[in-house]
N, C-alpha and C positions, 0 to 999 in steps of 0.2 A: 421378419418384415415389420410386422403388426404389432410387435412392444414396443420399436422405433414407430410406430405409427402414430400410435397410442401416447408418446411421449412429444410427440411434434404438436398434439393436441391438446394437451398440460400446458404447454407454454405457450399458447396461443398462436403457432406458428403454422405456414401451411407445409404439404407435404413436401419433404426433398428443401427444406428452409439451408441455406449455404451456414457454413461455421461463423461467418461475421452477422449474419440474421440472428442466430442462435446468442451468442454472448451480447449483442445489444439488447435483443429483447430482456434476458437474463440481469443484466447492469439495471433496467428499467423497473423489471421487478424486485430486487432487491432493494432499491433506492423506495419504493411505496412500502413495502415492509418494514424498512428500517424506518422510516416515517411514521409508521404504524405504530411502533414498537416504541419510540421515542414519545409520542404522546397518549400512550398508556390508551390506543382506542383499538391493542389488535386484540381479536376475540378468539377465541379455542377452535374455532372453526377457520380461521385465516393462518391459524398456528397449523391448521391439519392442511391447510391449501399451500400452506410453504415450504411443507416438509415434502409435499408430493412435486413440490414445482424442483425443489431442488435434487432429489431422488431424477425426476427425468431429465434435467439436466447432466447429470452424472453419468445415467446409462446413456444417453445418446450420444454425451460426446465420447465415450468408451465405445459406443457403437462404432461410431464412424474412423476410432483410432483403428480397431479389429478389419473392417472393410477397406482400409486404406494403407497398411503395414504392416511388415512383419517385425518382431520383436528384435532389438540390437542389445548386444551387450553393453556393460554399464564401466565408462571408462572410468578414472579417475577425477576428472573433473567434475562427471555426473555426480560422481559418490560425494564431492565437496559441496555441491549444491542440494542433495539432499541432506544431508548432514544438518545445513543451515533450515530444511523445511522442518529437520525433525525436532530443530531445537525451538521453532516457534510453536510448538505444539501439534505439528499435521502430521497426517498419516502420509509419507511421501510414496509411499505407492498408488495411494488415492489421487495424489498430485499428479504424478507420473501417468497415470493413466487417464486422468482430466485432460491433459493437455497433448499427448502424445501423438496425435491425429495431426498437427502441424508437421512442417516438412523433414522428413528422415534424416536430410544431412543435417540437420540444425541440433545442438547442441541441446539438452534437458534445461541448461539452466536458461537457455534463451527460450524454448518452446515454452518455459513455463508462464505461457503467457502475453506471449508477444500481441497476440490476437485480443486478450480482455484490454491490453495496454492502448490499445487502439479505439478501441469502446468506449474506454473510461470518459472521453469528453466529447465524442462524436455523438452521443445523445443530447448535449448540451449547446454546443456553439460549434459552428464551422470552423472557427479561427483557431489555428497552431498557438498554444503558449511557448513561449521563449525563454522561459523560466520558470520551475516547479515547486512549489513549496507544498511540504505534505506533514499533516498533523498527525501523530499514529499515538493512540492511547485512549484513555477517559477525555474525549474530547468533542465538544457539542458545537457548532456555531450554524445558523437556519440561513444565513447571507452571507457570503463570502465576496459580494462585489466591493464593501467597505473597503476592506484588507486589502484587495486587488489597487484599487484607486489610491490606496495610502502607501503602496510598493510602489507604485508607477512613481508619484510623485515624489517621494524618498530616493529610489533608485530610477533618475529618467534613464538609463541605459538599458531598462528591463520594460519591454513594450507591451507585453501581453502577458501577465503572470497568470500561472494555472495554481488552483488553489484546492488543496484534496484532504477533507477530513476522514480517516481512516480509524473509526470507532472502535476500538477493543476493550473488553472488560478486563478488570484487574482480577476480578475472582475467580473468570475460570469455569465459572457452573454452567451447565447444561443450558439453561434459558437464552444463554447469549451465545451458546457455542457454533452455531449454524452465521451467527450476522459475524463472529471472532475471523472466523475460519474463509469467509468471502471476502473479508476485509484483507488478511495475510496474502489471499491468492492475487488481490489487485496490486498489493505492494509488490510483491514478489514480481507483478508484470512491469513497473515500472521501473523495479531496479535493474532487472535482465536488458532494459532496452536505455538505461542510463537516462530516464526522464526524470529523475529525481535530483533536485539539488540541495533543498534545505530543506532539513527534517526538524521539527517540532514534537519532542516524545514525552512522555510523562517518565518517571524513574523507571519502570518495569520496563517497558517497551525501548527503553535509552539501554538498560543492561543487557537484554536481550542482542540486539543489534551489534551493540559496539563491542560486545565478546565477540560475534561473530566477523568482527575488522568490516562491518558495512559503512561503519564512517570514518569518516577522516581524521587524523589527529591534526589537533588544532594547537598544539603547542606552541610551536613556533610564531603562528597569529598572536596568541594569546600574550606572549612575551614582548614582541613589537606594538601591540595596542595596547600595552601596560593593562590588562585589562585587572579587576580585583581578585586577588587570590578567594575571595567568599563567594564570587560568584564560580568559582572553578574545583573548588574544593572537594566537591561531592562526585566530581564528573570524571574519574581518574578508574579505568577500568585494567582487567589485566586479562587479555586475550585468550582464550581456551588454551587452542594448539601451540603456541608459542611460551605462554608465562609473560609476555612483556605487557608493561604497564605503559598506557598509552592515556594521553586527554583526550577524549572524544567529543565533547560537550561544554556548554556555558550555559550558566542557570538565567533563564530571563522571565523567570516566574512573575516578577513584579517589574515587569517593564512595561514604561507609561504608553507604547505603541500597540498594547491589547486592550488598554482600559475601555473605549468607545466602540467595540466589537462586537459586544455581546456572545464574547465566547467562553464557552462554560468549559472547565478545565482548571485544577489548581497548580498543579507543577510542570511546567515547561521548561524543558532542555533544548538549547538550540544546537544541532551539529549541522555538519556537513556530508553529504554521500558520497561515499569514497569514489565513486567511480564518477563525479560529475562533470562535463563539459561544459561548465560554467562556475571554475573556482571564483573568478575575480567579482562576480556580481554577487557570487555566495558571499564573498566577506564583506561587501558595500551591504546586503540585506542583514547578517549579523550587525554590523555596525550600528545601522538604523535602528535594530532592536535593543542596542546596547544605549542610544540616546537619552 
């Protein structure tokens, strides 16, 4: 109990804080750490503090997990989720321990962070988005409001777009490992609850998610919209399990839509999440990016 108490203190939480409070606090601390990292203001002391925060978070969640439930056998579906987690460079055992404290009747793929999915926007606004666009890869955009306004103007059916920037380095070096790990967990949370509609990815992340069938095949849409082969020639991927080849994206790197948004990131491949609940809106957003 004393170890758990220390972890509460490290996170700046009161003893016995709820899981929602823990996730919300971690999200705030992650954003602060990322801001310092990007601005170059991160000191050695800040790095040590972040390592302590991450370890406290992991141990506290694991502590709650052990206190709340007994382990269950891994089902085939769980193993498929674990495979995707491993493919994205994460330790599936750590991720499962991280989130296993949620309801014991919910599958690991949903566990993976339903709690985090709720917290993603709760610290920013009480208004829930009706459509979500997520940038995944080496991207940075300081202000997403301008893009949200352009989306609402270009696609009136979307009333409250959510824009998430999930920065993941291509290098995979130790310096960025914790930030990348946290970003991937957030992505898994949103994917598990079908909260992602359109994804803008760099080439590296596009290949990871496409090969794991996390993206929708766009061949029919591309043919109907008569989209240039030049924009799709590098967006065909072979699925690892079936060896089938699908068209999962459209290159929008040169899209005029992004010109005045102060978006940093050279490669931009637009894709639709495989489990989106807003396909018609997603298509309209893709069309907007192609104008």
